C-alpha positions in Angstrom: 104.2 109.3 87.5 101.2 111.4 88.8 98.5 110.8 91.0 95.3 111.7 92.0 92.7 113.5 89.9 89.6 115.4 90.8 86.9 113.1 90.3 84.2 115.6 88.5 86.4 115.6 85.3 85.4 113.3 82.3 88.6 113.3 79.8 88.2 112.5 76.3 89.4 109.3 74.6 92.9 108.9 74.5 94.4 106.3 71.6 96.0 103.8 73.7 98.7 101.5 71.1 98.1 98.3 70.4 98.4 95.8 73.0 96.6 92.1 73.2 94.8 91.1 76.1 96.2 87.9 77.4 93.9 85.1 77.2 91.6 83.6 79.8 93.9 82.1 82.2 91.0 79.5 82.8 87.6 78.9 80.9 85.9 81.3 83.5 88.4 84.0 83.4 88.1 87.0 81.7 90.9 89.1 79.4 94.1 90.6 81.3 96.4 93.7 80.6 99.3 94.5 82.7 99.6 98.1 83.5 103.7 99.4 84.3 104.1 101.9 87.0 107.3 103.6 87.8 106.7 106.9 89.4 103.6 107.6 92.2 101.7 104.2 90.7 104.1 102.0 93.2 102.4 103.4 96.3 99.2 104.4 94.7 97.8 103.0 92.2 94.0 104.1 93.2 92.4 101.4 90.7 91.4 98.2 91.3 93.8 95.2 90.1 93.6 91.7 90.1 97.4 91.0 91.0 100.6 93.5 91.1 104.4 92.5 90.4 107.7 93.8 91.4 110.1 93.8 88.2 111.6 96.2 85.7 111.7 97.4 81.9 115.1 97.3 80.0 116.1 100.1 77.6 114.8 102.8 79.8 116.0 105.4 82.8 113.4 107.1 84.8 114.6 110.8 84.7 112.4 113.8 86.7 111.8 115.6 83.5 108.4 116.1 83.6 106.8 119.2 85.2 103.5 118.7 87.2 101.7 122.1 87.8 98.6 119.9 89.6 99.4 116.9 92.1 103.1 118.2 93.2 103.4 121.9 91.9 101.1 124.9 90.6 101.2 126.7 87.5 103.5 129.3 89.2 105.8 126.7 90.5 105.5 123.6 88.7 106.9 120.2 90.2 109.2 117.6 89.1 108.1 114.3 88.5 109.5 111.0 86.5 109.4 110.0 83.0 111.1 107.4 81.0 113.9 108.6 78.9 114.9 105.9 76.3 118.3 104.4 76.9 120.2 101.6 75.5 121.8 100.5 78.6 119.0 101.7 80.8 117.4 99.6 83.5 113.8 101.0 85.6 112.1 99.0 88.4 108.3 99.7 89.0 105.2 97.5 89.8 103.2 95.8 87.0 99.3 95.6 87.7 97.0 93.0 86.5 93.3 94.5 85.8 90.6 92.0 84.3 86.9 92.3 82.9 85.4 95.3 84.0 88.8 96.4 85.9 90.6 97.3 82.2 88.3 99.9 81.1 88.2 101.4 84.7 91.7 101.6 84.7 92.0 103.0 81.3 89.6 105.9 82.2 90.9 106.7 85.7 94.7 106.8 83.9 93.8 108.7 81.5 92.6 111.6 83.6 95.5 111.0 86.1 98.1 110.8 83.4 97.0 111.9 80.2 94.4 114.7 80.8 96.4 116.3 84.1 99.6 115.0 83.7 100.6 115.1 80.0 101.8 111.7 79.1 100.8 109.0 76.1 101.1 105.7 76.1 103.6 102.7 75.5 103.8 99.2 75.2 106.9 98.2 77.1 108.2 94.9 78.2 108.2 93.9 82.0 110.3 91.4 83.4 108.8 90.3 87.2 111.6 89.7 89.6 110.5 86.7 90.7 110.6 85.4 87.1 112.5 87.3 84.7 112.7 84.7 82.0 108.5 84.8 81.8 108.2 88.8 80.8 105.3 90.6 80.0 103.8 92.9 77.6 102.8 96.2 79.7 101.0 99.4 79.1 103.4 102.2 80.4 102.6 106.3 80.4 105.5 108.3 79.0 105.9 112.1 78.9 107.7 112.6 75.8 109.2 116.2 74.9 106.5 117.3 72.7 104.0 117.7 75.3 103.6 121.1 77.5 104.7 120.3 80.7 107.8 118.6 79.8 111.1 120.4 81.4 113.8 118.3 80.3 117.5 117.6 82.1 119.0 120.1 84.7 121.6 119.9 87.4 120.4 117.6 90.1 120.5 120.0 92.3 118.6 122.0 90.7 116.0 119.8 90.6 116.3 119.4 94.2 116.0 123.2 94.9 112.8 123.0 92.3 111.5 119.8 94.5 112.1 121.3 97.7 109.8 124.7 97.0 107.0 122.8 95.4 103.5 121.0 96.3 100.8 120.5 94.9 96.9 118.9 95.7 98.6 115.5 96.2 100.7 116.4 98.8 104.3 118.0 98.6 106.9 117.3 95.9 109.6 116.2 98.7 107.3 113.5 99.4 106.9 112.1 95.9 110.7 111.8 95.6 111.5 110.4 99.3 108.6 107.9 98.5 110.5 106.8 95.6 113.7 106.5 96.6 111.7 103.9 99.9 110.3 101.8 96.8 113.7 101.4 95.0 115.6 100.4 98.4 112.7 97.9 99.1 113.5 96.3 96.2 117.2 95.7 96.6 120.8 96.5 95.5 119.8 95.0 92.1 117.7 98.1 91.7 120.0 101.0 91.3 119.0 104.2 90.0 121.4 107.1 90.1 119.2 109.7 89.1 117.5 109.5 91.9 119.9 108.7 94.3 121.7 111.9 93.8 118.6 114.4 93.6 118.4 112.7 97.3 121.9 113.2 98.2 121.3 116.8 97.0 118.1 117.6 98.6 119.8 116.1 101.8 122.3 119.1 101.5 119.9 121.5 100.9 117.7 120.6 103.6 119.1 123.1 106.0 118.7 125.8 104.0 115.2 125.3 103.6 114.3 124.1 107.2 116.9 126.3 109.0 115.4 125.9 112.7 114.8 122.4 112.2 112.0 122.3 111.2 109.7 119.8 108.8 108.8 120.8 105.6 104.7 119.6 105.9 103.9 116.6 103.0 100.0 116.3 103.3 
């Protein structure tokens, strides 16, 4: 998922799928909304929230199939970022953030720019299973890039995706940083959070990196 929108832009209102807010936990608590992140949101949500939980959604696989011309790439050299692909056998790990009261409108306004306006993502309601209480699933809002959006790049060999990631950077930093931060998150989740697509791209990057930095230099990741 994508990242920091410029503060000067105000997006048009985007439609949000029907998602019932959770009732207050106590009489004094406002209703809650959960937002599921599976890309850059796992390490940089950049909106206020009341709680966060690591877990997974079933029926989806994470894929580096969305192009990025702002945060991790440019118009001439689009970067590669993740989206969700419907997959009956799939399981995608990420973080769900609970927003309450005024946090809800502020988070949705911010994400409408970051994900929809700048990223080309649409909203979808998913069932999130917390790692610590998978028998108590939550309904959550997720941002998903579909093949219908103009930035969609679709499938490619892992070596080609790795080459593109190594060559691209945008206003949020190098595309490689995005890949490695996501890989770090998956490792922290434990062996149950396997992501073969992500792991294959990381391996391909490792094989290609000497070609991009033949003198042992490191790529700048602002």
